[in-house]
N, C-alpha and C positions, 0 to 999 in steps of 0.2 A: 155212462161210460166215459173214460178219460180220453184226452186228446193229445196227439202229436201235432204240433204246429209246424207244418211244412213251410209256411210263410206266415208272417205276422197277421195277415188278413184272411188266411185260408185254412181254418182248422180242419183237420182230417182225423176222424175217429180211428184209433188203432188199438189192437190188442197185441201183446208180445207173448209168444209161446216159446218156451225154452226147453230144450232136450239135453239132459245131463246124465253123466255117468256117476255123479256124486249125489248123495242123499242130502236133502236140505237140512236135516237135523243131525248130520254127522259132525263135521267140523266147520265152524263159521269162517269162511274164507272168501276168495274172489267172487264166486257166483252170488253169494249172499249179499256181499257189500254192494255189488253193482245192481242186482235185480231188486233189492229193497229200495233203491233210489228210483229205478224205473217204475216201481209200483206206486209212486206218488203221482205219476203222470199217465200210466197205462194200466189196463188190467194185465196182470202178469200170471201166466200159467207155467208152472215148473214141473215138467214131465220127467219122472224118474224111471230108471230101469225096472223091469218087472220083478215081482217076488213070486216064487212058486208056492203053491199050497195044494191041498187035496180036494178043494171045492171047485165050484164053477168059476169061470172067468168073471172078474168084476173090476171096477175102477174105484179106488178110494180117493175122494176129493175132500180136501180140508183147507181152510183159510188160515194162514200163519199169522202171527202177531205183526209181521212186517207187511201184511196185506197182500201176500203172494199166495195164489192158489197152488197147493201141492197136490200133484196128480200121481198116484201110485197104481200101476196095473198089477193085479193079482191074477196069475194064470194057473190053470190046472197043470199039475206036474206030470201028467201023462201025454202032454202035447209034444208033437215033433217040432223041429225048428221052424219049418215053414208054417205050421199051425200057430206057433207062438207069434210069428210076424203078422199073420192074417188076423189073429185075435186082437192084437194091439191096434191094428188099423181099424177094426170094427169098434173097439172101445173108444178110440180117439174120434171117430166119426160121430158117435153118440154124444161124446163130450162137446164137440163143436156145435152140434144141433141144440143140445140142452142149454148150453151157456151162450148160445147165439154169437159164436165167434165167427164172424164173416168178413172182417177187414183186419188183417193181422200181418205181423212180422214174425219170422222164425229166427231164433237165436240158438245156436248149437254149441255145446261143449264136447260132444262126441260125434264123429262122423258115422258111427255105427247106427245112429238113430235115423239115418237116411232111409233105411229099409222099411221103417214103419211110418214115414212121413212124406215119402216122395210122390204120393198121389194127391197131395194138397197143392194149393196155388197161392203161396204167400206173396205179399207185395214187396217184400225185401227179405233177403237171407243174409244173416250175420253169423260168422264163425269166430267165436272167441277161443283161439287156440292157446290155451293157458299152459299146456305142457306137451312134450313129445310123447303122447300116450302109447305109441307103438313100442317104446322102449321100457315100459313098465312091466313088472311081473304079472303073468297071466293075461297079458293083452291078447285080444283075439287076433289070429294070424291074418285075417282079411282086413285089419284096420288100416294098413297102409294104402290098400286099394280104395277103401272107402274115403280116405282123406283126399286121394287124387280126384275122386268124384266130387267131394265137397268143394275143392278149389275151383272146379269147373262150374258148380252151381252157385256158389256164394257171390253176392254182390259186394260184400265188404268183409275184410278179415282183420282181426286184432290178434296180436301175439302177447303172451304173458311176460315177455322180456326181450331185451335187445339181442341176445345170442340166438334165440329162437327166430327172431325177425330176420337175422342175417342169413339163416339157412332156408327161410321160406320166401323171402321177398321176391325172388325171381319167378315164383310160381303164380303170382297174381298181381294185377295192376293197381289194386286198391287195398293195400295192406299197411297196417300201422302198428308200431310197437307201443304197448302200454304195460310197463312193469307194474307189479303190485304196489298198492299205496297203503296209507294208514289212516286211522282215525286218531289223530294226535290227542284230542280231548279225552279219549278213552284210555289210551295207554299211558299218558302223562300222569294219570291218577296214581300210578305206581310210585311217583316221586313224593307223594303226600301220605300214602297209607303207612301206618306204623304197626298195625295189628296183623299178626300172622294167621293164616287159616289153620284150623285145628290139626290137620294132618301134616302140616309142614312145621308147626311150632316146635316140635321136639328135635328137629334135625339140626345138628350143630353147624356153626360157621367154620370156615368159609363154605358158602354154597355156590355151586356152579349149576346153572339150570338150563333146561331145554323144554319147550313146548311145541307140539305138532304131532303129526302121525308118525308112529314108530313102525317103519316098514323096511322094505329092502333097500331103500335109499339111505338108511341110517348106517353109519360105520360104528356099530355098537362095540366091536372089538377094540376100536380106538379108545372109546370111553372106558372100557374095562381095563385096558393097559395103563391108562392114566390113573384110574382109581387104585390099581394095584400098586403103582409106584408112589402114590400119595394117599395113603390111608387116612390121613388127617383131613383131607378134602372130602366134601360130600356133594354128590351129584343128584340133582332133583330132576326126574324125567316125567314129564306130564304129557299125556296123550294116549289115544287108543292104539293097541297093537294090532296091526293089519298085515295079512299076507305072509307073516312069519309066525313060527310056533312060539308062543309066550314062554314055554319051558326052555327054549334055547337062549333066552336072555341071560346074560351074566348077572349074578346076584350076590356080590360081596356086600359086606355090611354098610359100605359107604355109597352104594347106588340105591336110590329110593324111587320106585315106580309108583306114582300116585294116581295113575289112571287118567281118563279123560275129564276135562273141566269145561264148563260153559265159557263162552266168550266173555260174559260179564265178570266171571271169577278170575280171569287171567291177571289183571293188574295187581290184585292182592297177593298172588303168588310171586309175581315178578318183583314186587316191592321188597321181598325178603331175600332176594338173591344178591350175591356179590358180583357175579359175572354170568353172562348168558352165552351159550355156545350153539353153533350150527355144525355138528359133527357128521356131515353127510359124506357118504362114500363118493369116490370119483369114478363113476361108471356111466354107461350109456343112459341109465335112468335119471341121472342128475346132470347130464351134459348141458341141458338147455333150461334148467329150472331157474326161477327168480324167486327165492324164498320170501314170502310175505313177512315172515318173522324178523327179517333183518331190520327194516325200518321200525317195526313194532318194538323190538328190544331197545333200539336207540331212542325212540320216543319216550320209553320208560326210564331213560337215563342210565341204562346198564351198559357197561363195557361189553363188547361182543368179540368173540373169537370164532372164526369159521375156517373150514377147509377151503381150498382154492376153487370154489364154485365160480364159474366165469362171471355171472351176473352179480356176485358179491364182490369179487376182486375189483370189477369195474361197474359201479363207481365207488363203492364204499372203501375198498382196500386202498386204491390209489389215492384217495383223498384222506387217508390215515384216520378214518372214522371207525374202521373195523380192523382187528389184527387177523392176519392170515397164517394158518399153520396146518400142516398135514400129518406130521408124525407125533407120537406121544411126547417125545422130547421137545418138539417145537411148541406143542400146546402147553406143556409144563412151564417152559420159559415165558410164554406170553401170559399165562395165568399168574405166575410169580411177579412179573412186571406190573400187571394191573393191581394186584393185591398190595404192592408196595407204594402205589401212588395214592396219597391221601387227598390231594387236591386235584379234582377233575373238572374244575370250573371252566378252564379254557377249552378243553375238549367238548364239554357240554355246550358251550357257546357256538362252537363250530358245528356240532350236530344239529342244534336248533336252527342255525342259519341255513344249513344244507336242506333240512326237511321243511323249511318255511312254506314252500308252495306244493308240498307233497301231501295230497289228501285224496280220499275216495270221491269226495264231492267234485274236485277239479278233474279227476280222471273221468268220472261219469259225464261231466259237462262236455269235455273234449270228445268223448265217444259219441255223445248225442249230436254234436256238431257234424261229425262224419256221417252219422246215420241220416240226418236231415239232408245234408248235401248230396249223398248218394241216392236217397229216395227221390229228391227233386230232379236230379240228373236223369235217373232211370225213367221216371214217369213223364217228364217233359219230352224226352227222346221218343218214348212210346206214343205220346200224343201227337208229336210232329209226324211220326211215321204214319199214323192213322189219317191225319189230315192230308198228307201227300197222296195217300191211296185214293182219296176222293177228288183230287184236283184233276 
């Protein structure tokens, strides 16, 4: 078993158990970047939300290529809500016994998982609040109350961006902002690749691209209006369609939906774009997001145009690394400006300088520093309390 070194001379064996609303094999993003790094030092168990089926309750356990144990509960579809909770508790109890998980930290991405895990006794609770989940489409109505409970239980809280930190910081004494980072060596490959993927090869230039989940956060009408006014421009949309009807998507000849791609495939697609866009709607579901794709696009060397998402405007917009536009006309002006600039070397130098210290490795190391400090403080305090009781 792997170790968390609480002090250089006192190794303490730990496992990390994560509860997530996202599937490990859905889109490679913040949880995968962070937990794959933890998996080099901990045993990591990634517990997903349950899947309904017509068979008996069981737990699917598989080891990912990142050395993360993926745990998927399968529950009989005839169960009531309380039966589902109890069934997941029973399945987790068996998992802990079978895998000998007896010294562990809990890491949450969703407060809703408290209902299936509140009977355990973790040595530390971390809440990585990457989004304002209560503002998302189909969010459970009790999520806000669960988050209040999470803030009371958690020893340490991270936020997925600075704007989210600003609205949460008064609710906890140990909270820290960690905007999404990048793997520069991965996305900078886009600057070198010259061969188009087969499903993008036939698409004419100029190409304006987007990758990510296509859901209620996307202002797809904005993209449609730009495409209508500029039929000679072609829009490449990469990613799964979630929580919206695929049939509702606009489908003119110059918008190309290529579906989901793996993380390893993204640089090849990016390399063939002229411009990358973040056409998010400005609503409560995007009020506090910090899009991971912003630094990823930039690391690929692509000019970026985004709607005025707070965590994109600051720091990327105010540093003139990303253009900000909200209307079709503003987007068209920005795209025309970027297409007319043949020499982007000065801008690229500024991008590279700005991103120099931005990496998932650095983010993970800083998070680990907070975890170790919080763990030490909590357990030293507990030890002193025990000692005082016997004085």
